[in-house]
C-alpha positions in Angstrom: 0.1 -0.1 0.0 2.8 2.5 0.7 4.7 1.5 -2.4 1.5 2.2 -4.5 0.7 5.8 -2.6 4.2 6.7 -3.1 4.9 5.7 -6.9 1.5 4.5 -7.9 2.9 1.2 -9.0 3.9 -2.3 -7.6 7.5 -2.7 -9.0 9.1 -3.2 -6.0 7.1 -5.7 -4.5 6.6 -7.4 -7.6 10.2 -8.0 -7.7 10.9 -9.0 -4.6 7.7 -11.6 -4.7 9.2 -13.0 -7.9 12.3 -13.7 -6.4 11.1 -14.9 -3.0 8.3 -17.3 -5.2 11.4 -18.6 -7.5 13.3 -19.8 -4.4 10.7 -21.3 -2.4 8.6 -22.9 -5.3 10.7 -26.4 -5.4 9.5 -26.8 -2.0 6.0 -25.8 -2.1 2.8 -26.8 -3.8 0.2 -25.3 -5.8 -2.1 -25.0 -2.5 0.5 -22.6 -1.2 0.4 -20.2 -4.0 -3.2 -20.3 -4.3 -3.5 -19.2 -0.7 -0.8 -16.6 -0.9 -2.4 -14.7 -3.9 -5.9 -15.2 -2.5 -4.7 -13.3 0.9 -3.1 -10.5 -1.1 -6.4 -10.1 -3.3 -8.4 -9.8 -0.4 -5.9 -7.1 0.9 -6.2 -5.3 -2.2 -9.9 -5.3 -2.2 -10.0 -3.6 1.1 -8.5 -0.5 -0.4 -10.6 1.4 -3.3 -8.1 3.6 -4.3 -5.7 0.8 -5.7 -8.6 -1.8 -6.5 -8.3 -2.2 -10.1 -4.4 -1.8 -10.4 -4.4 -4.1 -7.4 -6.4 -6.6 -9.2 -4.4 -6.7 -12.4 -1.3 -6.7 -10.3 -2.1 -9.9 -8.5 -3.7 -11.4 -11.6 -0.1 -10.7 -13.5 2.0 -11.8 -10.7 0.1 -14.9 -10.1 1.0 -16.0 -13.7 4.3 -15.4 -13.6 4.6 -17.6 -10.3 3.1 -20.0 -12.4 5.4 -19.9 -15.0 7.9 -20.3 -12.8 6.5 -23.2 -11.1 6.2 -24.8 -14.6 9.7 -24.6 -14.9 11.0 -25.4 -11.9 8.4 -28.4 -11.5 8.7 -30.2 -14.7 11.2 -33.0 -15.1 12.2 -35.1 -17.7 13.5 -34.8 -21.2 9.6 -34.6 -22.5 9.2 -31.7 -20.8 12.2 -29.9 -21.9 10.5 -27.8 -24.2 7.9 -26.7 -21.7 11.0 -25.5 -19.6 12.7 -23.8 -21.9 9.1 -21.9 -23.3 8.3 -20.9 -19.5 12.1 -19.7 -19.2 11.5 -17.4 -22.0 8.2 -16.1 -20.7 9.8 -15.0 -17.5 12.7 -13.4 -19.3 10.2 -11.4 -21.3 9.1 -10.3 -17.9 12.5 -9.5 -16.5 13.3 -7.3 -19.8 9.9 -5.3 -20.1 10.5 -4.9 -16.1 14.3 -3.5 -17.4 16.0 -5.9 -14.8 18.5 -7.0 -17.2 20.8 -8.8 -14.8 18.3 -11.4 -14.3 17.4 -11.4 -17.7 21.0 -12.6 -18.6 21.4 -14.5 -16.1 18.3 -16.7 -17.6 20.3 -16.4 -20.9 22.9 -18.1 -19.1 20.5 -20.9 -17.3 19.2 -21.8 -20.8 22.9 -21.8 -22.5 24.0 -23.9 -19.9 20.5 -26.3 -20.4 21.1 -26.9 -24.1 24.4 -27.5 -23.9 24.1 -30.2 -21.5 21.3 -31.6 -23.7 23.9 -31.5 -26.7 21.8 -29.2 -28.5 24.9 -26.7 -29.5 22.8 -24.9 -32.4 20.4 -23.9 -29.5 22.9 -22.7 -27.2 24.4 -20.6 -30.0 20.8 -18.8 -30.8 20.0 -18.1 -27.1 23.3 -16.3 -26.9 22.1 -14.0 -29.3 19.6 -12.8 -27.1 22.9 -11.3 -25.1 25.0 -10.1 -27.3 21.9 -8.0 -28.7 21.8 -5.9 -25.7 25.4 -5.0 -26.2 26.9 -2.3 -28.5 30.3 -2.5 -30.2 31.6 0.3 -27.8 34.9 0.2 -26.4 34.5 3.0 -23.7 31.3 1.3 -22.3 32.3 -0.6 -19.5 30.4 -3.4 -17.9 30.5 -5.1 -14.5 31.3 -8.6 -13.9 28.2 -10.8 -14.5 26.6 -14.3 -14.8 30.2 -15.9 -15.3 31.3 -13.0 -17.6 34.3 -10.6 -16.3 34.3 -7.0 -16.0 35.4 -5.7 -19.7 34.2 -3.2 -22.1 30.8 -3.8 -24.0 33.0 -4.3 -27.2 35.3 -7.2 -25.5 32.1 -9.1 -24.1 30.1 -8.8 -27.5 33.0 -10.4 -29.2 33.6 -13.2 -26.7 29.7 -13.7 -27.1 30.3 -14.1 -30.7 33.2 -16.2 -30.8 31.2 -18.5 -28.4 28.3 -18.3 -30.9 30.3 -19.2 -33.8 31.6 -22.3 -32.4 28.2 -23.2 -31.0 26.7 -22.9 -34.6 29.7 -24.6 -36.3 29.0 -27.9 -34.4 25.3 -27.8 -34.5 25.8 -27.3 -38.1 24.3 -24.3 -38.9 27.0 -23.1 -41.0 25.3 -19.9 -42.8 24.2 -18.3 -39.4 28.1 -19.1 -38.2 29.4 -17.3 -41.3 27.3 -14.4 -41.0 28.4 -13.8 -37.7 32.3 -14.3 -38.2 32.1 -11.7 -41.4 30.6 -9.3 -39.2 33.1 -9.6 -36.2 36.2 -10.0 -38.7 35.2 -6.5 -39.8 35.0 -5.2 -36.3 38.2 -6.7 -35.5 39.8 -5.3 -38.9 38.1 -1.6 -38.0 40.1 -1.6 -35.0 43.4 -3.1 -36.6 43.4 -6.1 -34.6 44.5 -7.9 -37.7 45.7 -11.2 -35.6 42.5 -11.5 -34.4 41.2 -11.1 -37.9 43.3 -13.2 -39.4 42.5 -16.2 -36.9 38.9 -15.6 -37.5 39.2 -15.6 -41.3 41.2 -18.7 -41.0 38.2 -19.9 -38.9 35.7 -18.4 -41.5 37.5 -20.5 -44.5 37.2 -23.7 -42.8 33.4 -23.5 -42.2 32.9 -22.4 -45.9 34.2 -25.5 -46.7 31.8 -27.5 -44.7 29.1 -25.9 -46.1 30.5 -27.0 -49.7 31.8 -30.3 -48.9 30.3 -31.9 -45.7 26.9 -33.9 -45.9 24.0 -32.2 -43.4 20.9 -34.2 -43.3 17.6 -31.8 -43.1 15.2 -32.1 -40.3 11.7 -33.4 -40.3 8.8 -31.5 -39.8 5.1 -32.5 -38.0 2.0 -30.8 -37.3 0.5 -31.4 -34.0 -3.2 -30.4 -32.8 -4.1 -30.7 -29.3 -8.0 -31.2 -28.8 -10.2 -31.5 -25.7 -10.5 -29.8 -22.5 -8.4 -32.4 -20.7 -5.4 -30.6 -21.9 -3.6 -27.9 -20.0 -4.0 -24.1 -21.0 -0.5 -23.6 -23.0 -1.3 -26.3 -25.5 -5.2 -26.7 -25.3 -7.4 -26.3 -28.9 -4.0 -25.2 -30.3 -2.1 -26.7 -33.4 2.0 -26.3 -33.6 4.4 -27.2 -36.0 7.3 -29.4 -34.5 10.8 -29.2 -35.8 11.8 -33.1 -35.8 15.1 -34.8 -36.0 16.8 -35.5 -39.4 15.2 -39.0 -40.8 12.7 -39.3 -38.0 9.8 -41.6 -38.5 6.4 -40.4 -37.8 5.8 -43.5 -35.7 8.8 -42.2 -33.6 7.6 -38.7 -33.1 4.0 -39.9 -32.5 5.4 -41.9 -29.6 7.5 -39.0 -28.5 5.0 -36.9 -28.3 2.3 -39.2 -26.5 4.6 -39.8 -23.5 4.0 -36.2 -22.3 0.2 -37.1 -22.3 0.3 -41.0 -21.8 -3.7 -41.0 -21.8 -4.1 -39.3 -24.6 -6.0 -40.7 -28.0 -4.4 -40.0 -31.3 -6.7 -39.0 -33.9 -6.6 -41.8 -37.0 -7.7 -38.8 -39.6 -6.1 -35.8 -41.0 -9.3 -34.2 -41.2 -10.2 -31.4 -38.8 -12.1 -32.9 -35.9 -15.4 -32.0 -34.9 -17.3 -30.5 -31.8 -17.7 -33.9 -30.3 -13.6 -34.1 -30.1 -12.8 -30.0 -29.6 -15.5 -29.9 -26.9 -14.7 -33.1 -25.0 -13.5 -33.6 -21.7 -10.6 -35.8 -22.8 -7.5 -35.5 -24.7 -6.9 -36.2 -28.4 -4.1 -35.4 -30.5 -3.5 -35.3 -34.3 0.1 -35.5 -35.8 1.1 -35.8 -39.5 4.3 -35.1 -41.3 4.1 -31.7 -43.1 7.0 -30.5 -46.0 8.4 -26.9 -45.8 7.2 -24.1 -48.5 10.7 -22.1 -48.7 10.6 -18.5 -50.1 11.2 -18.4 -53.8 14.0 -15.6 -53.0 16.0 -18.1 -51.1 15.8 -20.9 -53.5 16.9 -18.6 -56.6 19.7 -17.8 -54.0 20.8 -21.4 -53.9 20.1 -22.0 -57.2 23.7 -22.4 -58.6 25.1 -24.2 -55.8 25.7 -28.0 -55.0 22.7 -29.9 -54.5 22.8 -30.8 -50.9 23.7 -27.1 -49.7 20.4 -26.5 -52.0 18.5 -28.9 -50.3 19.7 -28.4 -46.9 18.5 -24.9 -47.2 14.9 -25.6 -48.3 14.4 -26.7 -44.8 15.6 -24.1 -42.5 14.5 -20.4 -42.5 11.0 -21.2 -42.9 7.5 -20.4 -41.5 5.2 -22.2 -44.1 4.5 -25.7 -44.4 2.0 -28.1 -46.6 0.3 -30.7 -45.9 -1.7 -32.5 -48.8 -4.7 -34.9 -48.8 -6.1 -36.9 -51.8 -9.2 -37.4 -52.2 -11.3 -38.7 -55.4 -14.6 -37.4 -56.8 -15.4 -39.7 -60.0 -15.3 -43.5 -59.1 -15.8 -44.2 -62.9 -13.0 -42.1 -63.9 -10.8 -44.0 -61.1 -11.5 -47.2 -62.2 -10.7 -46.2 -66.2 -7.6 -44.5 -65.0 -6.6 -43.3 -61.4 -4.9 -40.7 -62.5 -8.0 -38.9 -63.9 -9.4 -38.8 -60.1 -6.4 -38.1 -58.1 -7.3 -34.6 -56.4 -5.7 -33.3 -53.8 -6.7 -30.9 -50.8 -3.9 -28.5 -49.5 -3.3 -27.4 -46.3 -0.7 -24.3 -45.8 0.3 -23.5 -42.2 2.0 -20.6 -41.5 3.9 -20.7 -38.2 4.6 -17.5 -35.5 8.0 -18.1 -35.8 10.6 -18.8 -38.4 12.4 -22.2 -37.8 14.9 -23.2 -36.7 14.1 -21.5 -33.2 15.3 -22.4 -29.6 12.3 -24.3 -28.8 11.3 -27.4 -30.7 7.7 -26.0 -31.3 5.8 -22.9 -33.1 2.2 -22.2 -32.7 0.1 -22.1 -36.5 -1.2 -18.6 -36.5 -3.0 -19.3 -40.1 -4.4 -21.6 -42.0 -5.3 -21.7 -45.5 -6.8 -24.6 -48.1 -6.8 -25.1 -51.7 -7.7 -27.9 -54.1 -5.1 -29.5 -56.8 -6.8 -30.6 -59.9 -5.5 -34.3 -61.2 -3.7 -32.8 -64.2 -1.9 -30.4 -61.6 -1.0 -33.2 -59.5 0.5 -35.0 -62.9 2.9 -32.0 -63.5 3.9 -31.5 -59.8 4.4 -35.1 -59.4 6.7 -35.4 -62.7 8.2 -32.3 -61.8 9.5 -33.5 -58.2 11.0 -36.8 -59.7 12.9 -35.0 -62.0 14.2 -32.4 -59.6 15.1 -35.4 -57.4 17.0 -37.4 -60.3 18.6 -34.3 -61.2 20.0 -33.7 -57.6 21.4 -37.5 -57.7 23.1 -36.6 -61.1 24.6 -33.4 -59.8 26.1 -35.5 -56.3 27.7 -38.4 -58.3 28.7 -36.8 -61.6 32.1 -36.2 -60.0 32.8 -40.1 -59.7 31.6 -40.1 -56.1 30.8 -44.1 -55.5 30.1 -43.9 -51.5 26.2 -44.0 -50.6 25.1 -45.3 -53.6 22.0 -46.9 -52.4 19.7 -44.5 -52.6 20.5 -43.4 -55.7 20.6 -46.9 -57.2 17.1 -47.5 -55.6 15.5 -44.0 -57.0 16.9 -44.8 -60.6 15.5 -48.4 -60.7 11.9 -47.6 -59.4 11.8 -44.6 -61.2 12.7 -46.5 -64.5 10.4 -49.8 -63.7 7.6 -47.6 -62.9 7.8 -45.7 -66.2 7.8 -48.9 -68.2 5.6 -50.4 -66.3 2.9 -47.9 -66.9 3.5 -45.0 -64.7 4.3 -42.8 -67.7 2.0 -44.3 -70.0 -1.1 -44.0 -67.6 -0.1 -40.4 -67.5 -0.2 -40.2 -71.1 -3.4 -41.8 -71.6 -4.8 -39.8 -68.9 -4.0 -36.3 -70.4 -2.1 -36.3 -73.7 -5.1 -37.5 -75.6 -7.4 -35.0 -77.9 -10.6 -36.2 -75.9 -9.3 -34.8 -72.6 -8.2 -31.6 -74.6 -11.6 -31.3 -75.9 -13.3 -31.8 -72.5 -10.7 -29.6 -70.5 -9.3 -26.9 -73.4 -8.2 -24.7 -70.2 -5.7 -27.2 -69.4 -3.6 -27.1 -72.7 -0.7 -25.5 -70.9 -0.7 -28.1 -68.3 -0.6 -30.9 -71.1 2.2 -29.0 -72.7 4.2 -28.9 -69.3 3.6 -33.0 -69.2 4.8 -33.2 -72.6 8.2 -31.1 -71.7 8.5 -33.2 -68.4 8.3 -36.5 -70.1 10.9 -35.6 -72.4 13.0 -34.1 -70.0 13.0 -37.1 -67.8 14.0 -39.6 -70.6 17.0 -37.2 -71.0 17.7 -37.0 -67.1 17.3 -40.9 -67.1 20.1 -41.5 -69.9 22.2 -39.1 -68.2 21.8 -40.7 -64.5 22.3 -44.3 -66.0 25.6 -43.2 -67.7 26.5 -41.8 -64.3 25.5 -45.0 -62.4 27.7 -47.5 -64.8 30.6 -45.1 -64.1 30.3 -45.5 -60.2 28.5 -48.7 -59.4 30.2 -51.7 -57.9 30.7 -54.9 -60.0 28.5 -57.0 -58.2 25.0 -54.8 -59.2 26.5 -55.0 -62.8 23.6 -57.0 -63.8 21.3 -54.4 -62.4 23.2 -51.7 -64.4 22.2 -53.9 -67.3 18.9 -54.0 -66.9 18.3 -50.4 -66.4 20.2 -49.9 -69.7 18.1 -52.5 -71.8 14.8 -51.0 -69.8 15.6 -47.6 -70.9 15.9 -48.5 -74.3 12.8 -49.8 -74.2 11.5 -46.7 -72.8 12.7 -44.7 -75.3 11.5 -46.9 -78.0 8.0 -46.7 -76.5 8.4 -43.0 -76.6 9.0 -42.8 -80.2 6.4 -45.6 -81.1 3.8 -45.1 -78.8 1.1 -48.3 -78.7 -1.2 -46.6 -80.9 1.6 -46.6 -83.8 3.6 -49.4 -82.9 3.4 -52.9 -85.4 1.2 -55.2 -83.9 3.4 -58.1 -84.5 6.2 -56.9 -82.4 8.1 -54.8 -80.2 11.3 -53.2 -80.7 14.1 -55.7 -79.7 16.0 -55.1 -76.5 19.3 -53.4 -76.8 22.5 -54.7 -75.5 23.7 -53.3 -72.2 25.8 -50.9 -73.9 25.4 -47.4 -72.4 22.9 -45.5 -73.9 24.1 -42.4 -75.9 22.7 -39.4 -74.1 20.8 -37.1 -75.6 21.7 -33.4 -75.3 21.0 -32.3 -71.6 17.5 -30.8 -70.7 17.5 -27.2 -70.1 15.3 -27.6 -66.7 15.7 -25.8 -63.6 15.7 -28.4 -60.9 15.4 -25.3 -58.0 11.8 -24.4 -58.3 10.1 -23.7 -54.5 9.3 -27.1 -53.7 10.4 -29.4 -51.0 12.5 -32.9 -51.6 10.4 -35.6 -52.3 12.8 -38.3 -51.7 11.9 -38.9 -48.2 8.5 -40.5 -47.6 6.1 -39.0 -45.0 2.7 -39.3 -44.9 2.6 -35.8 -46.1 3.7 -36.9 -49.6 1.0 -38.0 -52.4 1.9 -41.7 -53.3 0.8 -42.4 -56.9 -0.2 -45.8 -58.2 2.9 -45.6 -60.6 5.3 -45.3 -58.3 6.2 -42.0 -58.6 6.3 -39.8 -55.0 4.1 -36.4 -55.8 5.9 -33.3 -55.5 6.0 -31.1 -52.8 4.6 -27.5 -52.8 4.6 -26.0 -56.2 2.9 -23.7 -58.2 1.9 -23.0 -61.8 2.7 -19.3 -63.5 0.2 -17.7 -64.9 2.5 -16.2 -67.5 2.5 -20.0 -69.5 1.5 -19.2 -73.1 -1.7 -21.3 -74.5 0.2 -23.9 -77.0 -1.7 -25.7 -79.6 -1.6 -29.0 -77.5 -0.1 -32.1 -77.0 -1.2 -35.3 -79.0 1.3 -37.7 -78.6 -1.1 -40.5 -79.0 -1.6 -39.8 -82.7 2.2 -39.0 -83.1 2.0 -35.3 -83.1 5.1 -33.7 -81.8 4.0 -29.9 -81.8 6.4 -27.2 -80.2 6.1 -27.1 -76.4 6.6 -24.1 -74.8 7.6 -24.4 -70.9 5.5 -23.3 -68.1 7.1 -21.5 -64.8 7.0 -23.7 -61.9 6.6 -21.7 -58.5 5.4 -22.4 -55.0 1.8 -23.5 -55.3 -0.9 -24.4 -58.2 -2.7 -21.8 -59.9 -5.7 -22.4 -58.0 -4.4 -21.6 -54.7 -4.4 -17.9 -53.1 -0.9 -16.3 -53.8 1.7 -16.9 -50.8 2.4 -13.7 -48.8 5.9 -12.6 -49.1 7.6 -14.3 -46.2 9.3 -12.0 -43.8 13.2 -12.1 -43.3 14.0 -14.4 -40.6 14.9 -13.0 -37.1 17.6 -14.3 -35.2 16.9 -15.7 -32.9 13.0 -16.7 -32.6 11.5 -17.7 -29.8 8.5 -19.2 -29.0 
């Protein structure tokens, strides 16, 4: 009462209460805190002049103490993310109340926690919160704090930058480490600390080489919804995107999430739940894999770098994700040719923060829906397969023979599926006069399919030649099969079934490598995520092709005369630009530049 009468605020008592509660919470239960705040609220109500401000103060203070309790009382690795989020909220309070010493101490608490948990990338990102408070001044002197000695602001910021660079390098976030190292090197050179700058530039050169030479596995992403009144308020009726581990299987992730809520029930459908689920007293979790939708400007930036660098960067610095759910409309069409009735409902999710973040999740703040037509799906599928093959072509073109298994499997699966009916089924579905007569507006997509068919033959020819040079002797029989099958495929392309002589097929060629036509001028760098790893968010097609990740058809495509391969006509085809989403979808808003770091 005295503080409010004098200052019209509760800052001092608020700070003292938080500190006292933080020290006592580990040895008390919720009944103590409830009784404590009930007593304070009763006292406030007896003083009319401070009723409104006092009631808000008690409510806010109770919430802060609940956060402290959440951070202190949840144990086990499965609750690490919740403890991190609670700590970040507490730090936000300290920053808003200008208690920067406490704020910095909790930065160090999280830093040490991340290092203990073997999360060096997160440890590097969290230190950025401390460094952002400091200037590059050599005259501002700082006191000893949180393990740091008394030193100038410049020296402490330099110390933090060197720590961040080491952590981010260890966590394979090399591009962010490069940004910090380049900035620090410029600052050291400006003050003529040339030896320090030289040491840092040598370190920077090693990171440059890692980016171009070393392999990194991209993370998996999962969408999780929590439905039912049985969940705690921090997740109840909310949906999140989670950052998973590289190559993490969906089932493993589901088990990890359900370990926190052992009595929850997993929903078996990916459709939005009804009120019988959302308004129930139980706990229902919905989980499925999603794929990232990268900013086209980022993809353009990485267009000319090695495939492994490009692929990894399609999965970072993103806040948009897509899930596609297939459905059919006409059973008769599906029975005739499954591709004619292969529609998809596309869900685009936008998160509050841009990944990677110092937490494993970010809340979904926007969801939009769109429908992809069967012929659009065909273009997306072929586009993704061609891009995948080009990535392997780039990776093994220098004679590399390590880890050849994935290249062999994808190459064999693609060419066998094409000969087994996959490519022909697409042609029979869409590249015929009847389809264009019924769907004249799809002429650009038909032309694009024709271009992709031709490109895929050229890409397969190049890939099989590369595979012949790098494959071990024990799979030479498979290599021979690939070459013979490709020869059949090329002959089938030149002589469609309607033209081929009824009495015979072209004889199988020998296993001499097929001469490659000129390499196609195609861009493998459209804004779509790699389709080489399977997940529930990928659209499976009966032909053995994997459906494309997020793509979009440019509106600038011209209307060609049509692609009538069934009649042997081969008009000139004009390409159709592919971007991040289909034409039937709303345009994506521009993605904001990622802030560093991002906090949940």
